C-alpha positions as CSV (number, residue, x, y, z in Angstrom):
1,X,8.4,22.6,18.8
2,X,6.7,20.5,16.0
3,X,7.2,17.0,17.6
4,X,5.9,18.5,20.9
5,X,2.7,19.9,19.0
6,X,2.3,16.4,17.0
7,X,2.6,14.6,20.3
8,X,0.0,16.6,22.1
9,X,-2.2,16.4,18.9
10,X,-1.5,12.5,19.2
11,X,-2.9,12.3,22.9
12,X,-5.9,14.3,22.1
13,X,-6.5,12.1,19.1
14,X,-6.6,8.9,21.1
15,X,-8.9,10.5,24.0
16,X,-11.3,11.5,21.5
17,X,-11.3,8.0,20.1
18,X,-11.8,6.5,23.3
19,X,-14.7,8.6,24.0
20,X,-16.2,7.9,20.5
21,X,-15.8,4.3,21.5
22,X,-17.6,4.6,24.6
23,X,-20.3,6.3,22.7
24,X,-20.4,3.4,20.3
25,X,-21.0,1.3,23.5
26,X,-23.8,3.2,24.8
27,X,-25.4,3.5,21.2
28,X,-25.2,-0.4,20.5
29,X,-26.9,-0.8,24.1
30,X,-29.5,1.8,23.0
31,X,-30.2,0.4,19.9
32,X,-30.5,-3.3,21.3
33,X,-32.8,-2.3,24.0
34,X,-35.0,-0.2,21.7
35,X,-35.3,-3.5,19.6
36,X,-36.0,-5.7,22.9
37,X,-32.7,-7.6,22.4
38,X,-30.8,-8.4,25.6
39,X,-28.3,-5.8,26.4
40,X,-28.3,-5.5,30.0
41,X,-25.0,-6.6,31.7
42,X,-24.4,-7.0,35.7
43,X,-21.1,-5.4,35.6
44,X,-22.1,-2.4,33.3
45,X,-19.7,0.1,34.9
46,X,-16.8,-2.4,35.0
47,X,-17.2,-3.1,31.3
48,X,-17.3,0.7,30.6
49,X,-14.2,1.4,32.5
50,X,-12.7,-1.9,30.8
51,X,-13.3,-0.8,27.4
52,X,-12.0,2.9,28.0
53,X,-8.9,1.1,29.5
54,X,-8.3,-1.4,26.7
55,X,-9.0,0.9,23.8
56,X,-6.5,3.4,25.2
57,X,-3.9,1.2,25.3
58,X,-4.4,-0.6,22.1
59,X,-4.8,3.0,20.2
60,X,-1.4,4.1,21.9
61,X,0.3,0.9,20.9
62,X,-1.0,0.8,17.5
63,X,0.0,4.5,17.3
64,X,-3.3,5.4,16.1
65,X,-3.3,9.0,17.4
66,X,-0.5,10.0,15.2
67,X,-0.8,12.7,12.4
68,X,-1.0,11.2,9.1
69,X,0.9,12.3,6.1
70,X,1.5,9.6,3.6
71,X,-0.1,6.5,4.9
72,X,-2.8,4.8,2.6
73,X,-6.4,4.7,3.6
74,X,-6.3,0.9,3.1
75,X,-3.3,0.3,5.4
76,X,-5.2,2.5,8.1
77,X,-8.1,0.3,7.6
78,X,-6.2,-2.8,8.2
79,X,-4.7,-1.3,11.4
80,X,-8.2,-0.5,12.7
81,X,-9.5,-3.9,11.8
82,X,-6.4,-5.4,13.7
83,X,-6.9,-3.3,16.6
84,X,-10.6,-3.8,17.0
85,X,-10.3,-7.5,16.4
86,X,-7.7,-7.8,19.3
87,X,-9.8,-5.7,21.7
88,X,-12.9,-7.7,21.0
89,X,-11.0,-11.0,21.9
90,X,-9.8,-9.0,25.1
91,X,-13.5,-8.3,25.7
92,X,-14.7,-11.9,25.1
93,X,-12.3,-12.9,27.8
94,X,-13.5,-10.1,30.2
95,X,-17.1,-10.9,29.4
96,X,-16.3,-14.8,30.4
97,X,-14.6,-13.7,33.7
98,X,-17.4,-11.2,34.8
99,X,-19.9,-14.4,33.8
100,X,-22.1,-12.1,31.3
101,X,-24.4,-13.9,29.2
102,X,-25.5,-13.5,25.8
103,X,-23.0,-10.9,24.8
104,X,-21.8,-12.5,21.3
105,X,-24.4,-10.1,19.1
106,X,-23.7,-7.3,21.3
107,X,-19.8,-7.5,20.8
108,X,-20.2,-8.2,16.9
109,X,-22.5,-5.1,16.7
110,X,-20.0,-3.0,18.8
111,X,-17.1,-4.0,16.7
112,X,-18.9,-3.0,13.3
113,X,-20.2,0.5,14.8
114,X,-16.8,1.0,16.4
115,X,-14.9,0.3,13.2
116,X,-17.1,2.8,11.3
117,X,-16.7,5.4,13.7
118,X,-13.0,5.1,14.5
119,X,-12.2,4.9,10.7
120,X,-14.4,7.5,9.8
121,X,-13.2,9.8,12.4
122,X,-9.5,9.3,11.3
123,X,-10.7,9.8,7.6
124,X,-12.2,13.1,8.2
125,X,-9.3,14.4,10.4
126,X,-6.9,12.9,7.7
127,X,-8.7,15.0,5.1
128,X,-8.7,18.1,7.1
129,X,-5.1,17.9,7.8
130,X,-4.3,17.3,4.2
131,X,-6.4,20.4,3.2
132,X,-4.6,22.5,5.7
133,X,-1.1,21.1,4.6
134,X,-2.1,21.8,0.8
135,X,-2.5,25.3,1.8
136,X,1.1,25.3,3.0
137,X,0.7,25.0,6.9
138,X,1.6,22.2,9.1
139,X,4.7,21.4,7.0
140,X,8.1,20.0,7.6
141,X,11.3,21.2,6.1
142,X,13.4,18.4,4.6
143,X,16.7,18.1,3.4
144,X,17.5,15.3,0.9
145,X,20.9,13.4,0.5
146,X,21.1,11.9,-3.0
147,X,23.3,10.8,-5.9
148,X,22.6,9.7,-9.4
149,X,21.0,6.4,-8.4
150,X,18.0,8.3,-6.7
151,X,14.7,7.8,-8.2
152,X,13.8,11.1,-9.7
153,X,10.2,10.4,-9.3
154,X,10.4,10.2,-5.7
155,X,11.7,14.0,-5.3
156,X,9.1,14.9,-8.0
157,X,6.2,13.4,-6.1
158,X,7.3,15.0,-2.8
159,X,7.4,18.2,-4.5
160,X,4.2,17.8,-6.3
161,X,2.0,16.1,-3.3
162,X,1.6,19.4,-1.3
163,X,-0.9,17.7,1.0
164,X,1.9,15.5,2.3
165,X,3.2,18.7,3.8
166,X,7.0,18.4,3.0
167,X,9.0,21.3,2.1
168,X,12.3,20.5,0.3
169,X,14.7,23.0,1.8
170,X,17.6,21.6,0.1
171,X,19.2,18.6,-1.8
172,X,22.8,17.6,-0.8
173,X,24.3,16.1,-3.8
174,X,27.2,16.2,-6.4
175,X,25.1,14.7,-9.1
176,X,25.1,16.8,-12.4
177,X,21.8,15.2,-13.3
178,X,19.8,16.2,-10.1
179,X,21.5,20.0,-10.2
180,X,20.2,20.2,-13.8
181,X,16.7,19.0,-13.1
182,X,15.9,20.6,-9.6
183,X,18.7,23.5,-9.3
184,X,16.2,26.0,-10.7
185,X,13.8,25.5,-7.9
186,X,15.5,24.0,-5.3
187,X,18.8,24.7,-3.3
188,X,21.7,22.5,-4.2
189,X,24.5,21.8,-1.6
190,X,27.6,20.1,-2.1
191,X,27.7,16.5,-1.0
192,X,30.9,17.2,1.5
193,X,29.0,19.8,3.4
194,X,29.1,19.3,7.0
195,X,25.6,18.1,8.1
196,X,25.7,19.0,11.7
197,X,26.6,22.7,10.8
198,X,23.7,22.7,8.4
199,X,21.1,21.4,10.9
200,X,22.2,23.7,13.7
201,X,22.3,26.8,11.5
202,X,18.7,26.1,9.6
203,X,15.6,25.3,10.3
204,X,15.3,21.2,9.2
205,X,12.5,19.1,10.6
206,X,13.6,15.8,8.6
207,X,16.7,14.6,6.6
208,X,16.1,12.0,3.9
209,X,18.9,9.8,2.7
210,X,18.3,8.0,-0.7
211,X,21.5,7.4,-2.1
212,X,21.9,4.2,-4.2
213,X,25.7,3.7,-2.9
214,X,25.1,2.9,0.6
215,X,28.0,4.0,2.7
216,X,28.2,2.9,6.2
217,X,30.5,5.6,7.7
218,X,28.4,8.1,6.0
219,X,25.2,6.8,7.3
220,X,26.5,6.5,11.0
221,X,27.6,10.0,11.2
222,X,24.1,11.1,9.7
223,X,22.3,9.1,12.5
224,X,24.6,10.5,15.2
225,X,24.1,14.1,13.6
226,X,20.4,14.0,13.7
227,X,19.6,12.0,16.8
228,X,21.7,14.2,18.6
229,X,19.5,17.0,18.1
230,X,16.1,15.3,17.7
231,X,16.0,15.5,13.7
232,X,14.1,12.7,12.1
233,X,16.3,10.7,9.7
234,X,14.8,8.4,6.9
235,X,17.1,6.5,4.8
236,X,15.8,4.4,1.5
237,X,18.4,2.2,0.1
238,X,18.3,-0.9,-2.1
239,X,20.0,-2.8,0.8
240,X,16.6,-2.5,2.6
241,X,14.8,-4.6,0.0
242,X,17.6,-7.3,0.7
243,X,17.2,-6.9,4.5
244,X,13.7,-7.5,4.5
245,X,14.0,-10.9,3.1
246,X,13.4,-13.1,6.4
247,X,16.5,-11.6,8.2
248,X,17.3,-11.5,11.7
249,X,20.1,-10.5,14.2
250,X,22.2,-13.3,15.5
251,X,25.2,-13.1,18.1
252,X,28.3,-14.9,18.1
253,X,29.4,-14.1,21.7
254,X,29.0,-10.3,21.6
255,X,29.3,-9.7,18.0
256,X,26.0,-9.1,16.3
257,X,25.4,-10.3,12.7
258,X,22.6,-9.7,10.2
259,X,21.4,-13.3,9.2
260,X,19.6,-14.2,6.2
261,X,17.6,-17.4,6.2
262,X,15.6,-17.5,3.0
263,X,15.5,-21.2,2.7
264,X,11.9,-22.0,3.9
265,X,8.6,-20.3,3.2
266,X,5.6,-19.7,5.3
267,X,3.8,-22.6,3.6
268,X,0.8,-22.4,6.3
269,X,0.3,-18.7,5.5
270,X,0.5,-19.5,1.3
271,X,-2.1,-22.0,1.8
272,X,-4.3,-19.8,3.4
273,X,-3.6,-17.3,0.7
274,X,-4.5,-19.8,-2.0
275,X,-7.8,-20.6,-0.1
276,X,-8.7,-17.2,0.3
277,X,-8.2,-16.5,-3.4
278,X,-10.5,-19.3,-4.3
279,X,-13.3,-18.5,-1.9
280,X,-13.1,-14.5,-2.5
281,X,-12.8,-15.1,-6.3
282,X,-15.8,-17.3,-6.3
283,X,-18.0,-14.9,-4.4
284,X,-16.7,-12.0,-6.5
285,X,-17.8,-14.0,-9.6
286,X,-21.2,-14.6,-8.3
287,X,-21.6,-11.1,-7.3
288,X,-20.4,-9.5,-10.5
289,X,-22.1,-11.9,-13.0
290,X,-24.7,-9.5,-14.2
291,X,-22.0,-6.7,-14.8
292,X,-20.0,-9.2,-16.6
293,X,-22.9,-10.3,-18.9
294,X,-23.6,-6.3,-19.5
295,X,-19.8,-6.0,-20.6
296,X,-19.9,-9.0,-22.8
297,X,-23.2,-7.8,-24.4
298,X,-21.7,-4.4,-25.0
299,X,-18.4,-5.8,-26.6
300,X,-20.5,-8.3,-28.8
301,X,-22.5,-5.6,-30.1
302,X,-19.7,-3.1,-30.5
303,X,-18.1,-5.0,-33.5
304,X,-19.4,-8.5,-33.4
305,X,-16.0,-10.0,-32.4
306,X,-15.1,-12.3,-29.5
307,X,-15.9,-11.2,-25.6
308,X,-12.7,-12.3,-24.4
309,X,-9.0,-11.8,-25.3
310,X,-6.9,-14.9,-24.3
311,X,-3.2,-14.5,-24.3
312,X,-0.4,-16.7,-23.4
313,X,0.9,-15.8,-20.3
314,X,4.0,-16.9,-17.9
315,X,2.9,-17.8,-14.6
316,X,4.4,-19.7,-11.4
317,X,8.1,-20.5,-12.1
318,X,7.8,-20.3,-15.9
319,X,4.5,-22.5,-16.4
320,X,2.4,-21.2,-19.5
321,X,-1.5,-20.5,-19.2
322,X,-3.9,-18.4,-21.0
323,X,-4.8,-15.4,-19.4
324,X,-8.3,-13.9,-19.9
325,X,-9.7,-10.2,-20.3
326,X,-12.4,-8.7,-21.8
327,X,-11.3,-7.8,-25.3
328,X,-10.8,-3.9,-25.3
329,X,-9.0,-3.9,-28.7
330,X,-9.9,-4.2,-32.5
331,X,-9.9,-7.6,-33.4
332,X,-6.4,-7.5,-35.4
333,X,-4.8,-5.7,-32.5
334,X,-1.9,-8.0,-32.7
335,X,-1.4,-7.6,-36.3
336,X,-1.2,-3.9,-36.0
337,X,1.1,-4.0,-33.0
338,X,4.1,-4.2,-35.5
339,X,3.2,-0.9,-37.1
340,X,3.1,0.7,-33.5
341,X,6.3,-0.4,-32.2
342,X,8.2,2.9,-32.6
343,X,5.2,4.6,-30.5
344,X,6.0,2.5,-27.4
345,X,6.0,4.6,-24.3
346,X,7.4,2.0,-21.9
347,X,10.9,1.2,-21.1
348,X,12.2,-2.5,-21.3
349,X,10.6,-5.4,-23.1
350,X,6.8,-4.2,-22.2
351,X,4.6,-2.5,-24.8
352,X,2.3,0.1,-23.8
353,X,1.1,3.2,-25.4
354,X,-1.1,5.5,-23.5
355,X,-3.6,6.6,-26.2
356,X,-3.4,3.1,-28.2
357,X,-5.3,3.6,-31.5
358,X,-6.2,-0.1,-31.4
359,X,-8.6,0.4,-28.2
360,X,-12.2,0.4,-28.8
361,X,-14.6,2.8,-27.5
362,X,-15.9,0.3,-24.8
363,X,-12.5,-0.8,-24.1
364,X,-11.2,2.7,-23.2
365,X,-13.9,2.5,-20.8
366,X,-13.2,-0.8,-19.5
367,X,-9.4,0.0,-19.1
368,X,-10.2,3.2,-17.3
369,X,-12.0,1.3,-14.6
370,X,-9.8,-1.8,-14.7
371,X,-12.9,-4.0,-15.4
372,X,-11.2,-5.3,-18.2
373,X,-9.6,-7.6,-15.7
374,X,-12.7,-9.0,-14.2
375,X,-12.4,-12.4,-16.1
376,X,-9.3,-13.2,-14.7
377,X,-11.0,-14.2,-11.4
378,X,-11.6,-17.4,-13.5
379,X,-7.8,-17.9,-13.8
380,X,-7.8,-17.5,-10.0
381,X,-10.3,-20.2,-9.6
382,X,-8.2,-22.6,-11.9
383,X,-5.2,-22.0,-9.9
384,X,-3.4,-20.2,-12.3
385,X,-3.4,-16.8,-10.8
386,X,-3.9,-15.2,-7.4
387,X,-5.8,-12.1,-6.5
388,X,-2.4,-10.1,-5.4
389,X,0.7,-10.8,-7.1
390,X,3.2,-9.6,-9.5
391,X,1.4,-9.3,-12.9
392,X,1.9,-12.2,-15.5
393,X,4.3,-11.3,-18.3
394,X,4.0,-12.8,-22.0
395,X,6.8,-15.2,-23.0
396,X,8.4,-12.6,-25.2
397,X,9.0,-10.3,-22.1
398,X,10.3,-13.0,-20.2
399,X,13.1,-13.9,-22.9
400,X,14.3,-10.3,-22.8
401,X,14.5,-10.4,-18.8
402,X,17.9,-9.7,-17.0
403,X,18.6,-12.7,-14.5
404,X,17.5,-10.8,-11.4
405,X,14.2,-10.1,-12.9
406,X,13.1,-13.8,-13.4
407,X,12.7,-13.9,-9.8
408,X,9.2,-12.1,-10.2
409,X,8.2,-15.8,-11.5
410,X,8.7,-17.4,-8.1
411,X,5.5,-16.4,-7.0
412,X,1.9,-17.1,-8.4
413,X,1.0,-14.1,-10.7
414,X,-2.0,-11.8,-9.7
415,X,-4.5,-9.7,-10.8
416,X,-3.1,-6.6,-8.8
417,X,0.0,-5.9,-7.1
418,X,2.1,-2.7,-5.9
419,X,2.6,-1.7,-9.4
420,X,-1.1,-1.7,-10.3
421,X,-1.8,1.0,-7.3
422,X,1.4,3.2,-7.7
423,X,1.1,4.8,-10.9
424,X,1.1,1.8,-13.3
425,X,2.4,3.1,-16.6
426,X,4.0,6.2,-15.1
427,X,6.4,4.2,-13.6
428,X,9.8,2.9,-15.2
429,X,10.1,-0.7,-16.4
430,X,13.2,-1.0,-13.9
431,X,11.3,0.2,-10.9
432,X,8.2,-1.7,-11.8
433,X,10.3,-5.0,-11.6
434,X,11.9,-3.6,-8.3
435,X,8.5,-3.2,-6.9
436,X,7.3,-6.7,-7.6
437,X,10.8,-8.0,-5.9
438,X,9.8,-5.8,-2.9
439,X,6.4,-7.4,-2.9
440,X,7.9,-10.9,-3.0
441,X,10.5,-10.0,-0.3
442,X,8.1,-8.6,2.2
443,X,4.9,-10.8,1.3
444,X,2.5,-11.2,4.2
445,X,-1.4,-11.7,4.1
446,X,-1.5,-8.2,5.6
447,X,-0.1,-6.8,2.5
448,X,-2.2,-8.7,0.4
449,X,-5.2,-7.3,2.0
450,X,-3.8,-3.6,1.7
451,X,-3.1,-3.9,-1.9
452,X,-6.5,-5.4,-2.5
453,X,-8.2,-2.6,-0.7
454,X,-6.0,-0.1,-2.6
455,X,-7.1,-1.7,-5.9
456,X,-10.7,-1.1,-4.9
457,X,-10.1,2.5,-4.6
458,X,-8.3,2.5,-8.1
459,X,-11.3,0.8,-9.3
460,X,-13.9,3.1,-7.8
461,X,-12.0,6.3,-8.7
462,X,-11.1,5.2,-12.4
463,X,-7.5,5.7,-12.1
464,X,-6.6,2.9,-14.5
465,X,-4.9,3.1,-18.0
């Protein structure tokens, strides 16, 4: 019932977006004619139909009619950018074949207007559905299968984020820790329970398997039990982080093998990344230079101390460099650190206190808005850092790393990464390291763009710490 309803809503959404796209076409043509700019086409009706057909196909292929629950705004924006770019390229070919003239400005304006309108439409509908789910409607009943290795914060997040629309029907586990933590509010089922019987006897829309100990036979049975009756199965496992590392299926005769070939890197994409880092950092520094001057003056007037805080950090493959930040603490902060060690709130070798007494008044504002990181664009220009990448650690932290954690140094450090937009101090150190590994293993220019846009959101909303 729910799947059918969501499929119907997705089709309606796609058709509405096609109509909005056609409206954008007419709006741009009208606007250009009012400004006396050429906008008359010989094959106007053909182009109209062509746009409708192309956009319907692309919206369907990009799955941009689907109801959204947990997708980020930045990921959605990237998908619309990609979709409209592909559509624009197809239209250029179509205009050439139809022998239309002077269509470059029209297509540019059409693409920009279409991006704003479609993305705005999805943002509005996303907000509406979030509000509806937050009120307890349009929810999905979920059964979680977990063990001691399961991240507690995932289940906590699923419970607390009402607008995702997930209601945990039960947790299937033999873990005493999970029973103690969630047993008062959620039904706990024994791990050996028959999943097929449970699904048949109850209303369950999705099963989420998030055990640390991944069992082939168990997962195979889960897939059969869920697929047979049309229940969605989601699987989380540390193995998936490994599988994401440049893996592919190969065959020896009829036998399939999952093959890992992580020897070479996409050097061209990395060069593009470094070029984008340099150009974007230069433009950002030019654009924000007045803001940086104001911040520098405020810090100097605060206590007369230095504007910048330079700290030795560890970069690519263990290289040392001085990372720049606007100074947010008192001048003798490092000396006071020893006295505050007992108040450290972060696990592992990292030292962090939420309400650090060493932070100045202007410093609290800079940290809250993440503006203390702005001078690091100078590090990016020097080639010591990237805009997106694992945060650069201090040498004393690296000395305490476990061997697997040192792999985060295999990529140039960045101003922002997954950790920066996923809770920051709220994430345990071990999970922080795993997020960095996930970034390295799944890196792409698209992922960098998503994280960069997500960081802008953190900057605007002031979610920093």
